[in-house]
C-alpha positions, 0 to 999 in steps of 0.5 A, a space after each residue: 357031907 358034914 354040917 358045922 355050927 361054930 360058937 365061941 367055945 365049941 363046934 357042933 357037927 353032924 355027919 351023914 354017917 349017923 354021928 354027932 360030934 362036939 369039938 371044944 376049943 382048948 387053951 392052945 386055940 386048937 379044937 379037940 373032940 369032946 362028944 361023939 354020939 351015934 344016931 339011929 338014922 342019918 342026920 339031915 338038919 340041926 339047930 342049937 340054942 347056946 343060951 339053953 344048950 338045947 340041941 335039936 337034930 332032925 333025922 332022915 327017918 322023920 324023927 326029931 331028937 332033942 338033947 341038952 348039952 352039959 355046961 362043960 359040953 362033955 355030955 349030951 343027954 336025950 330029952 325027948 324024941 318026936 316021931 314024925 312021918 317017914 321022911 326027912 323032916 327038913 
């Protein structure tokens, strides 16, 4: 299963195979991969704020990880991880 979030210039998606991907819209109108990030556990939910470029990802192991995406959407930096209970946080 794949979950997508669409924005004007990029698409954020996570896969239950433990990966997060960012696809950027190029001048041609096509989307090309920009970020591929492997997570320690399958992703169960995602929230993104385009104004702050903050990405929050809930994992099946109960962890919530917060990332900041760079202005050009080519880098994803971990800000903090919150360890929750041992179950799906969503």
